[in-house]
matplotlib code that plots the C-alpha trace (Angstrom):
import matplotlib.pyplot as plt

x = [6.6, 6.3, 7.4, 3.9, 3.8, 7.3, 6.7, 3.3, 5.3, 8.3, 5.9, 3.7, 0.5, -2.7, -6.1, -7.7, -4.3, -2.4, 0.5, -1.1, 2.1, 5.9, 8.1, 11.9, 13.6, 17.2, 18.5, 17.1, 18.2, 14.6, 11.8, 8.3, 5.6, 1.9, -0.4, -4.2, -7.4, -10.5, -13.2, -15.6, -13.2, -14.4, -12.3, -12.9, -13.4, -10.5, -12.9, -15.8, -14.5, -17.5, -16.9, -17.8, -16.9, -14.4, -15.9, -12.9, -9.6, -6.4, -3.9, -1.1, 1.8, 5.5, 7.9, 11.5, 12.6, 16.4, 17.1, 14.6, 16.9]
y = [5.7, 2.1, 0.4, 0.8, 4.5, 5.0, 3.3, 5.1, 8.4, 7.1, 5.9, 9.0, 7.0, 8.8, 7.5, 5.2, 3.4, 2.2, -0.1, -3.2, -5.2, -4.7, -7.8, -7.6, -10.6, -10.2, -13.4, -12.3, -8.7, -7.7, -5.8, -6.8, -4.1, -5.0, -2.2, -2.3, -0.3, -0.8, -2.9, 0.0, 2.4, 4.4, 5.6, 8.2, 7.2, 8.4, 9.3, 11.0, 11.7, 10.1, 8.2, 4.5, 1.4, -1.0, -4.1, -6.3, -7.0, -7.8, -10.4, -9.5, -7.9, -7.3, -4.6, -3.9, -0.6, -0.6, 1.6, 2.5, 4.6]
z = [15.5, 14.4, 11.1, 9.6, 10.2, 9.0, 5.7, 5.3, 5.4, 3.3, 0.6, 0.8, 1.1, 1.5, 2.6, 1.8, 1.2, 4.3, 5.2, 6.6, 7.4, 7.5, 7.6, 8.0, 6.4, 7.6, 6.0, 2.6, 3.1, 2.3, 3.8, 2.7, 2.9, 2.4, 1.3, 1.5, 1.4, 3.6, 1.8, 1.9, 0.2, -2.8, -5.8, -8.5, -12.0, -14.1, -17.0, -15.3, -11.8, -10.1, -6.9, -6.8, -4.7, -6.1, -7.6, -8.1, -6.6, -8.5, -7.6, -5.2, -6.9, -6.0, -7.1, -6.1, -4.6, -4.4, -1.4, 1.3, 3.5]

ax = plt.figure().add_subplot(projection="3d")
ax.plot(x, y, z, "-o")
ax.set_aspect("equal")
plt.show()
């Protein structure tokens, strides 16, 4: 199992979401994990439940998770 697969399981991600990159920054005592979805992924509308393609992309965001393991 590689780092991407490990964090996919730890974070409980389900398709279409996936871990695209894992970067261990030892000097900063930090692990950076990038998540992504395929450009052709569809999502359900929270109001009507109908599937549709995404039409925009938000800026990259960060959040802090205190302890991974």
